[in-house]
Each structure stands twice: as C-alpha cells, then as structure tokens.
C-alpha positions in Angstrom: 25.8 113.0 -120.1 26.5 111.9 -123.7 25.9 114.4 -126.4 23.7 112.0 -128.3 21.6 111.2 -125.3 21.2 114.8 -124.5 19.8 115.4 -128.0 17.5 112.4 -127.5 16.3 113.9 -124.2 15.6 117.3 -125.8 13.7 115.8 -128.6 11.7 113.7 -126.3 10.9 116.4 -123.8 10.3 119.4 -126.0 9.3 118.0 -129.4 7.1 115.1 -128.6 6.6 115.6 -124.9 7.3 111.9 -124.4 8.2 112.4 -120.7 5.6 114.0 -118.4 5.6 114.3 -114.7 3.0 112.2 -113.0 1.7 112.5 -109.5 2.0 109.1 -107.9 -0.8 107.4 -106.0 1.0 107.3 -102.6 -1.5 104.9 -101.2 -0.7 102.2 -103.7 2.6 102.6 -105.5 2.7 101.8 -109.2 5.4 99.2 -109.9 6.5 98.6 -113.5 7.5 95.0 -114.3 9.3 94.5 -117.6 9.7 91.1 -119.2 13.1 91.0 -121.0 13.3 88.7 -124.1 15.7 88.3 -126.9 13.2 89.3 -129.6 13.5 89.1 -133.4 11.2 89.4 -136.3 7.9 87.5 -136.5 7.9 87.5 -140.3 11.1 87.3 -142.4 11.8 90.2 -144.9 14.6 92.3 -146.1 13.2 95.2 -144.0 13.1 93.0 -140.8 16.7 91.8 -141.3 17.9 95.3 -142.0 16.3 96.7 -138.9 17.6 93.8 -136.8 21.2 94.3 -138.0 21.2 98.0 -137.1 19.6 97.2 -133.7 22.4 94.7 -132.9 25.2 97.2 -133.6 23.4 100.1 -131.9 24.5 98.7 -128.5 28.2 98.9 -129.4 29.5 102.5 -130.0 32.9 101.2 -130.9 31.9 99.0 -133.8 32.5 99.8 -137.4 28.7 99.6 -138.1 27.9 102.1 -135.4 30.6 104.6 -136.4 30.3 104.3 -140.2 27.0 102.8 -141.2 24.0 103.4 -138.9 23.6 107.1 -139.5 25.2 107.2 -143.0 22.6 107.2 -145.8 25.2 106.3 -148.4 25.9 103.0 -146.5 22.3 102.0 -145.8 21.7 100.1 -149.1 24.9 98.0 -148.4 23.7 96.6 -145.1 22.1 93.5 -146.6 25.1 92.9 -148.8 27.9 93.1 -146.2 29.2 90.9 -143.4 26.9 88.1 -142.3 23.8 89.6 -144.0 23.9 87.5 -147.2 24.2 84.3 -145.1 21.3 85.4 -142.8 19.1 86.3 -145.8 19.6 82.8 -147.3 19.2 81.1 -143.9 16.1 82.9 -142.7 14.4 82.7 -146.2 14.8 78.9 -146.0 13.7 78.7 -142.4 10.7 80.9 -142.9 9.6 78.8 -145.9 10.1 75.6 -144.0 7.9 76.5 -141.1 5.3 78.0 -143.5 4.6 81.2 -141.6 5.7 83.6 -138.9 8.3 82.6 -136.3 6.2 81.7 -133.2 8.7 82.9 -130.6 7.3 86.3 -129.8 3.7 85.0 -129.8 4.7 82.5 -127.1 6.7 85.2 -125.3 3.7 87.5 -125.2 1.6 84.7 -123.7 4.2 84.2 -121.0 3.9 87.9 -120.3 0.1 87.6 -120.1 0.4 84.7 -117.6 2.9 86.7 -115.5 0.6 89.7 -115.5 -2.4 87.7 -114.4 -0.5 86.3 -111.5 0.8 89.7 -110.4 -2.7 91.2 -110.6 -3.9 88.6 -108.1 -1.2 89.7 -105.7 -1.7 93.5 -105.9 -4.0 93.8 -102.8 -1.8 91.7 -100.6 1.3 93.6 -101.6 -0.4 97.0 -101.5 0.8 98.0 -104.9 -0.4 98.4 -108.5 1.4 96.7 -111.4 1.9 97.8 -114.9 3.6 95.3 -117.2 5.2 95.2 -120.6 8.1 93.5 -122.5 11.3 94.8 -123.8 13.4 93.0 -126.5 17.1 93.2 -127.3 16.2 93.3 -131.0 12.9 93.1 -132.9 9.8 95.1 -132.2 10.9 98.8 -132.4 8.3 100.0 -129.9 9.6 97.4 -127.4 13.3 98.4 -127.6 14.6 100.0 -124.4 15.0 103.3 -126.3 14.3 103.4 -130.0 15.5 107.0 -130.4 18.9 105.7 -129.4 19.0 104.4 -133.0 17.1 107.3 -134.6 19.2 110.2 -133.2 22.8 110.2 -134.6 25.4 108.9 -132.2 28.2 110.3 -134.3 28.9 113.9 -135.4 27.3 114.8 -138.7 25.1 111.7 -138.8 21.6 111.5 -140.3 18.6 110.1 -138.4 17.7 106.6 -139.5 14.9 106.8 -142.0 15.6 104.3 -144.7 12.8 102.2 -146.3 14.7 100.2 -148.9 14.9 102.8 -151.5 17.6 102.4 -154.3 17.6 98.6 -153.8 18.1 96.6 -156.9 14.8 95.6 -158.4 12.6 97.5 -156.0 11.1 100.9 -155.0 11.4 100.3 -151.3 9.7 98.3 -148.6 5.9 98.4 -148.6 4.2 99.9 -145.5 7.6 101.1 -144.1 7.5 104.1 -141.8 10.7 106.2 -142.3 10.2 107.7 -138.9 9.7 104.4 -137.1 12.6 104.9 -134.7 11.3 108.3 -133.6 9.0 106.7 -131.0 8.7 105.8 -127.3 10.1 102.5 -126.1 9.1 100.3 -123.3 11.0 102.3 -120.6 9.6 105.6 -121.9 6.0 104.2 -121.5 6.7 103.0 -118.0 8.0 106.3 -116.9 5.2 108.3 -118.5 2.7 106.0 -116.6 4.3 107.2 -113.3 6.0 104.2 -112.0 8.0 104.5 -108.8 10.1 101.4 -109.5 10.9 99.3 -112.5 11.7 95.6 -112.0 13.1 93.7 -115.0 12.9 89.9 -115.2 14.8 88.3 -118.0 14.3 85.2 -120.1 16.5 86.3 -123.0 18.3 82.9 -122.7 16.3 81.0 -120.1 17.1 83.7 -117.5 20.9 83.2 -117.5 22.8 86.4 -117.4 24.2 87.5 -120.8 25.8 90.5 -122.4 22.7 91.0 -124.6 20.5 91.3 -121.5 23.1 93.6 -120.0 22.9 95.8 -123.1 19.2 96.4 -122.5 19.7 97.0 -118.7 22.4 99.5 -119.3 20.5 101.5 -121.8 17.3 101.3 -119.8 19.1 102.7 -116.8 20.4 105.6 -118.9 16.7 106.4 -119.9 15.7 106.3 -116.2 18.6 108.5 -115.1 17.7 111.1 -117.8 14.1 111.1 -116.7 15.0 111.5 -113.0 17.4 114.3 -113.8 14.7 116.2 -115.7 11.8 115.5 -113.3 13.7 115.6 -110.0 12.4 112.1 -109.2 14.0 108.9 -107.9 12.7 106.1 -110.0 14.9 103.0 -109.7 15.4 100.0 -112.0 16.3 96.5 -110.6 17.3 93.5 -112.6 16.0 90.5 -110.8 18.3 88.0 -112.5 21.3 89.9 -111.3 20.2 91.2 -107.9 23.8 92.2 -106.8 24.6 93.9 -110.1 27.5 91.6 -110.8 27.7 92.5 -114.5 27.7 96.2 -113.8 30.4 95.9 -111.1 32.5 93.5 -113.1 32.4 95.5 -116.4 35.9 96.5 -117.7 36.5 100.1 -116.8 39.5 101.0 -118.9 39.4 102.4 -121.5 36.3 104.3 -120.7 33.3 103.0 -122.8 35.0 99.7 -123.5 33.2 97.1 -125.6 34.4 93.7 -126.9 35.0 95.1 -130.4 38.0 97.0 -128.9 39.7 93.8 -128.0 41.3 93.1 -124.6 40.6 95.9 -122.1 43.3 97.8 -120.2 41.7 97.0 -116.9 39.0 94.6 -115.7 37.7 94.7 -112.2 37.9 91.1 -110.8 34.7 90.4 -109.0 34.2 86.9 -107.6 31.1 85.0 -108.6 30.6 83.6 -105.1 27.5 85.2 -103.5 26.6 86.8 -106.8 24.2 84.2 -108.0 21.2 84.3 -110.3 17.9 83.3 -108.6 15.9 83.1 -111.8 17.9 80.8 -114.0 18.7 78.6 -110.9 15.0 78.2 -110.1 14.2 74.4 -110.1 10.9 75.1 -111.9 12.7 76.3 -115.1 14.7 73.0 -115.0 11.5 71.0 -114.5 9.9 72.6 -117.6 12.8 71.5 -119.7 12.9 68.1 -118.2 9.3 67.6 -119.0 10.0 68.7 -122.6 12.7 66.1 -122.8 10.6 63.3 -121.4 8.0 64.0 -124.1 10.4 62.6 -126.7 11.5 59.4 -125.1 11.4 56.4 -127.5 9.1 53.8 -126.0 11.0 51.1 -127.9 14.4 52.0 -126.3 15.2 51.2 -122.7 15.8 54.3 -120.6 19.4 53.1 -119.8 20.1 53.2 -123.5 18.8 56.8 -123.8 21.1 59.8 -124.0 20.4 63.5 -123.5 22.4 66.3 -125.1 22.1 69.8 -123.7 23.5 72.1 -126.4 23.7 75.9 -126.0 25.2 79.0 -127.5 28.1 80.8 -125.8 29.2 84.5 -125.6 31.7 86.7 -127.3 35.4 86.7 -126.8 36.4 89.1 -123.9 32.8 89.3 -122.7 33.6 86.5 -120.2 35.3 89.3 -118.2 31.9 90.4 -117.0 29.4 87.9 -118.5 28.7 84.8 -116.4 26.4 83.3 -119.1 28.4 80.0 -119.2 28.5 79.6 -115.5 24.8 80.3 -115.1 24.1 77.8 -117.9 26.1 75.1 -116.2 23.9 75.5 -113.1 20.8 75.2 -115.3 22.3 72.1 -117.0 23.1 70.5 -113.6 19.5 71.1 -112.4 18.1 69.5 -115.5 20.5 66.5 -115.1 19.7 66.0 -111.4 15.9 66.1 -112.0 16.2 63.8 -115.0 18.1 61.2 -112.8 15.7 61.7 -109.9 12.6 61.1 -112.1 14.2 58.4 -114.3 16.6 56.4 -112.0 17.6 54.0 -114.7 18.9 56.8 -116.9 22.7 56.6 -117.1 24.3 59.8 -115.8 27.2 59.3 -118.2 24.8 59.7 -121.1 23.7 63.2 -120.1 26.2 65.7 -121.6 26.4 69.3 -122.5 27.9 70.9 -125.6 28.5 74.1 -127.5 28.7 75.4 -131.1 31.8 75.8 -133.3 34.3 78.5 -133.2 36.7 80.2 -135.7 40.2 78.8 -135.9 43.6 80.2 -136.8 44.9 79.9 -140.3 48.6 80.9 -140.3 48.4 81.3 -144.1 46.0 84.3 -143.9 47.7 87.6 -144.8 45.4 90.2 -143.1 45.3 93.7 -144.4 45.6 96.6 -141.9 44.0 97.5 -139.7 42.8 93.9 -139.3 45.2 91.5 -137.6 43.0 88.5 -137.5 44.2 85.1 -138.8 40.9 83.5 -137.8 38.5 81.9 -140.2 35.4 79.6 -140.2 36.5 76.0 -140.8 34.8 72.8 -141.8 36.2 71.1 -138.7 34.3 73.6 -136.6 31.2 73.3 -138.9 31.6 76.8 -140.3 30.3 78.3 -137.0 31.4 81.1 -134.8 29.3 80.7 -131.7 31.4 78.6 -129.4 33.3 81.1 -127.1 32.1 79.2 -124.1 34.5 80.8 -121.7 33.9 80.7 -118.0 33.5 83.9 -116.1 36.6 85.9 -115.3 38.9 83.3 -116.9 41.6 83.5 -119.6 39.4 81.6 -122.1 38.8 78.6 -119.9 36.3 76.2 -121.4 33.9 74.0 -119.4 35.3 70.5 -118.7 34.0 67.1 -118.1 30.4 66.2 -119.1 29.7 69.9 -120.1 32.8 70.5 -122.2 32.0 69.1 -125.6 31.3 70.5 -129.0 28.0 69.1 -130.1 29.4 66.7 -132.7 31.9 65.4 -130.2 29.1 64.9 -127.7 27.0 63.0 -130.3 30.1 60.9 -131.1 30.5 60.1 -127.4 26.8 59.0 -127.0 27.0 56.9 -130.2 30.2 55.2 -129.0 28.6 54.6 -125.6 26.0 52.4 -127.2 23.1 54.9 -126.8 20.1 53.9 -129.0 18.0 57.1 -128.6 19.3 60.7 -128.2 17.1 63.6 -127.1 18.6 67.0 -127.9 17.6 70.1 -125.8 18.6 73.7 -126.1 17.8 74.9 -122.5 18.9 78.5 -123.1 15.6 79.0 -124.9 12.1 78.9 -123.5 10.0 79.2 -126.7 9.9 77.5 -130.1 11.6 79.5 -132.9 13.4 78.8 -136.1 16.5 78.2 -134.0 15.2 74.9 -132.5 12.6 74.1 -135.2 15.0 74.3 -138.2 18.6 75.1 -137.4 19.2 72.7 -134.5 17.6 69.7 -136.3 19.8 70.3 -139.4 22.9 70.7 -137.3 22.2 67.3 -135.7 21.1 65.6 -138.8 24.3 66.4 -140.7 26.1 64.5 -137.9 23.9 61.5 -137.3 21.4 61.5 -140.2 17.8 62.5 -140.9 16.5 58.9 -141.3 17.3 58.4 -137.6 14.8 61.2 -136.7 12.2 59.6 -134.5 9.4 61.1 -136.5 10.7 60.7 -140.0 7.7 58.4 -140.8 5.2 60.6 -139.1 5.2 63.9 -141.0 4.9 66.9 -138.7 2.6 69.1 -140.9 1.8 71.4 -137.9 5.4 72.8 -137.7 6.5 72.0 -141.4 3.3 72.3 -143.4 4.8 71.7 -146.9 7.2 68.8 -146.3 6.5 67.5 -142.8 10.1 67.8 -141.6 12.8 70.4 -141.0 15.6 69.0 -143.1 17.4 70.8 -145.9 19.2 68.8 -148.7 22.4 70.3 -147.2 23.0 72.6 -144.3 24.6 75.7 -145.6 21.7 76.5 -148.0 23.1 80.1 -148.1 26.5 79.2 -149.7 27.6 79.9 -153.2 26.6 77.3 -155.8 29.7 77.3 -158.0 32.9 75.6 -157.0 36.4 75.5 -158.4 37.3 72.7 -160.9 40.0 70.5 -159.5 43.5 71.5 -160.7 42.2 74.8 -162.1 42.4 78.2 -160.6 40.0 80.0 -162.9 37.3 77.5 -163.9 34.1 76.9 -161.9 31.4 74.2 -162.0 28.3 73.5 -159.9 29.2 72.3 -156.5 28.6 68.8 -155.3 26.8 68.6 -151.9 26.3 64.8 -151.9 28.3 62.9 -149.2 30.7 60.5 -150.9 31.0 62.7 -154.0 28.9 63.1 -157.2 28.7 60.4 -159.9 30.3 62.7 -162.5 33.5 63.1 -160.4 32.8 66.3 -158.6 34.3 66.0 -155.1 32.7 66.2 -151.7 33.2 68.1 -149.6 33.1 71.0 -152.0 36.4 72.5 -152.8 37.4 75.7 -151.0 36.5 78.8 -153.0 38.6 81.3 -151.1 42.4 81.1 -151.5 44.1 79.6 -148.6 45.8 82.9 -147.7 42.4 84.6 -147.3 39.8 83.7 -144.7 36.8 81.8 -145.9 33.6 83.8 -145.6 30.1 82.6 -144.7 29.2 81.8 -148.4 32.2 79.5 -149.1 30.8 76.2 -150.5 33.4 74.2 -148.6 31.5 75.0 -145.3 28.3 73.2 -146.4 27.4 69.8 -145.2 25.2 67.2 -146.8 22.2 66.4 -144.6 22.4 62.7 -145.4 20.5 59.6 -144.4 22.8 58.5 -141.6 25.2 61.3 -141.2 28.9 62.1 -141.2 29.9 60.7 -137.8 31.5 57.3 -138.1 31.7 57.5 -141.9 35.0 57.4 -143.8 34.6 58.1 -147.6 37.8 56.3 -148.3 36.1 53.0 -147.3 33.2 53.3 -149.8 30.1 55.2 -150.7 27.4 55.9 -148.2 24.3 53.7 -148.4 20.9 55.5 -148.4 19.2 52.4 -147.2 21.3 51.7 -144.1 24.1 53.0 -141.9 27.6 51.8 -143.0 30.9 51.6 -141.1 30.4 53.2 -137.6 27.5 55.5 -138.3 24.8 56.0 -135.7 22.0 53.4 -135.9 19.7 54.6 -133.2 17.0 57.3 -133.2 17.0 60.9 -132.1 14.6 63.8 -131.4 14.6 67.4 -130.1 12.8 68.4 -126.9 9.8 70.7 -126.6 10.3 74.1 -124.9 7.6 75.2 -122.4 6.1 77.7 -124.9 2.7 78.6 -123.4 2.9 76.6 -120.2 1.4 78.9 -117.6 4.1 77.9 -115.1 6.5 80.1 -117.0 4.6 83.3 -116.3 3.8 82.2 -112.8 7.4 81.6 -112.0 8.4 85.0 -113.3 5.7 86.6 -111.1 6.9 84.6 -108.1 10.3 86.2 -108.4 8.8 89.7 -108.7 6.6 89.1 -105.6 9.5 87.6 -103.7 11.7 90.7 -104.5 9.0 93.1 -103.3 8.3 91.2 -100.1 12.1 91.2 -99.3 12.4 94.9 -100.0 9.5 96.0 -97.8 
C-alpha cells in the first residue's frame, strides 16, 4: 500500500467518513455502471486549464510535474506559463470565442449516460438486479474523477495539499468562485462504494471505446480505490472494464522497473502478451461504426458523384513506449475497417481506394540541437510535421511500427492522395470521438483548411451561426493563433519585426513562412512563429511559391479544386446509450 494512498484512506475514513459499510440487498444486488469519458472543461478559463494540467500529470508519478509542481505552492503560479500551457491558453481562448459559448462535449456525454441509464432501468427486473449509474472522466469535473483526493493529498514527502485559486497571478486577485478545498471530495468510485454496490462495471467511450492509456489510468486508479475499500470493510467488490474483458492492458503493462510510466523511457522488461483473443467488444461493435457512417453520409455533396467522393478517417495516436501495453491503434484500425466496409456496403459506387486513414504530426530529430543535461532529446516540432506531436501511431507490442497501406498516412499526405486521385469532394471524420467538441468543431477544420483551403469548405456560402455565432465558420486567419507575433528580420540576429502569416509573403517583403525564431541548435517551442500556417483560400497542397503568388479568387498550380466537409458525430443519438447498455446487459447475462 502506498504511503500517499494510506493517507488518503485515513482522511476519507476518519475525517470525512466518506466510506461507510452498507448492508446489501441480497434479493436484488446493486450493480454500479460507470460511463468513462475523456472529459475536459465546459467553459474555458485560466482556472479550468490549471486544474486540467494538474489532473493530466497526477496519473504519472514519475513526471517532473508530479514530483516538483503539483504539491509545491511556489510552483503553482508557474503552471500556466510553462510547457504547453501558453499554447493551450491561446488555442482554447480562440476556440471558445469561435464557438461562442461552452464546449458541448460533456453536455452530450451526459445525455448519452442518461440514455444508457434509461435502457438499463428497463432491464432491472429481468436481470434481477438494481443499477446505479454515473460517469467518470480522465480530466475535467473534479467530483467525477476516479479519486480527487489523489491530487489533493501530497504524493511526495513534504508536499502541500493542492489548494491554489490563482492568487499572486499578474493582474488579478485570484479566480472568482474558486474553492481551495475542491480536491478534498469524493469521486465517482467513492460514491459507488458508499451506495453499497457489489460490482462495478466500467464502459468506456474515451476515444469511441478503443482501449487507450488514458482509460487505463482511470481503471488503474479506480481499482486502487476499490481495493482500499475492500481491505477496510472486509468486502469483495469487483471492478470490470467491459472494453478490455481479458485485462490485456493490465497483463501487458511493463513490470520493470516497478511503477514504470512512459516518462521514464524504455522499460527494462515488458511482458509480451499477444493481441489474439484479447479483443475489444465495445469499439468493434458494428453499431458504433454505423453511427459514424451516418454522420459521414450527412455531408455528401449532391453535386458530386459518389465515385468522385473521398473519405478521410483521421485520428490521434498514443505516446511513445505506451504501445508496449496500449492497443489503441490496433483497436482504431478495426473501427476504421468497420466504417469502410459499411460505407461500401451502403454506397456501392464509392471507390474503396478513396477511403483512407491518417494520423497527426510528430516531433522530428534535429542533429544541431545541443541538449542540456539531464535532457538528451534532439527532437523538435517541425513545419514539415505541422508543428504537431500527436502522431505516435505505433501498433501494439511493436518497435514503433506504423500502420501501412490505406491506414498509414499523415493527414496532409492523405489529402494529397485524394486530390491526386481526382476526388471532387472529401468528407473528414474523426471516429475516435463520439461527441462534438472544439477538437472537431474548430481544430480539425483549421488543420484541413490550411492544406486544401477554406473556400473549398462545402458550407462557406451558408454561414453556420449555430456552431459559430459570430462569424458563421470555424476558420482562423492562420492556424497557430497562439504563436509569438514578432519575427527575426532577415540577415539580422537581433532585430524583430511583425511576422508575415500570408501565404506567398507580404507585400512589404516580409517572408512566408515566418522565419524561425529559435536558433537552429535549440528546439523550437510551441510559440515559434515558423510553425504557423496561413489558412488560405485554396491551401498549401499543390502550391509552389516559387511559381507565383496565390490567387484568392481561384486555385492555382495543382491546388485542390473540389469541396470538403467534416462529419457529424452521434452526439445525442439514443443508440449510443442503448449500445452501451447492451454491452452491460450482455456481460451480466454471461456472468450469471
């Protein structure tokens, strides 16, 4: 038992009496069903981003933030000024303003939970059980974390419980309506146990149900909470993850050194567990694929023949080394294949060669970087990789093997392929998500538009004021709205001038792309202007600046001349909750 968790248990048991023994109803067992979602903040603010940052790193005891920041009051004010935080502040501020209100993701997720609950309630009598339901998030709503006190109580010797509310920030007296004791509260699993459940079933749509290290973080911590409860109450409550019924991720997790996480680098030993017979019944469910297929079909262009239509399935990857236990990419490929097969079955004239899968960018090696100890990384964000670091799409239990064939592209290469194939309309889907959020409402459209243009958006002449109330569309002037605005003057090492973010260069001679701000022997950070892309009328793909200026009225050279759109996730479609309930019921029927 960890020292930290023992302290948490003592506080819970004796200070707040969060755990209490409950005499179960032996006639109708109480089953807890937990809906696992990614989570995040509904409304952007400094406070929300600060909390989310700490929550992310609280799952990794080996990270610098865990060891030196989370329980260190002197470091709390620096959280929003370090690492990715400045980029995230700028990005989320723009996205929040563009959608004109709260992120809708959790509202839709709560409706999916309600639909699941309603279906389960109808099955109680037949199954001879009672259900209690709730959701748990990887980050976001504090009272729906697996164990909020895991952040509140110090995980390091001499640490201070987390209680910061923005004091000492420049230009402010703290965050309004902030509770400094917000993490000293019960979480989802605490409430389930206090209610007297005999069994907890977790069903996961963090990323459309595919197994993922983030989901595994929640499962691991939830099981620790259950184990502590059982030890104190002499009970035998069990927790089952329905997306991973054979516990592949637990059995495959690297076991040397003890307590390994990816921030430690390559592990000393990794149990090699074959993926065969260790499948995921949730993400492989054909109904989930159908929901995405229908969302794709909603955005066909009636003026373009189906055989001239392309579909791009773009997704996020995982972290380096996590492929040693994380089958996210393999599960995603099954989901992709199900979507492809249903699309072809429902639309026989669709060309299978025009259905492709793709991933985000990744850091690349720069041999000129001179890292300072203890860092040994020569990796940096590059313009070629679109300034991104999300593309570690490594297949399970491989030495960084990337998907091949139709599923093995970066998204700009996939768009180039479709353009060169003569496709006249492209529908982009992000099937790892099941609800609208700023990710697909703002980020994804801007990533696509910088490649093939915003004037090609199918709805550019039909303002979408429901999703973008102020301007009717998602597009920024340039994607990289968070970067610094001042750039080096050519042939000068110490002079700066306003950056040029106009494709083809600015009329006063300022170059595009913006000059690199960081010296070549130092890695570029998130705010380097050279990583920003003009979101131009017809995009970068097929355009060579050496052959002339871009034309805002028409595509030039080999730019894309068709149309494009993004799909619609299932959001509040009741079949989402019904499908979740189906897997819960199936599990219980099989275990009786």
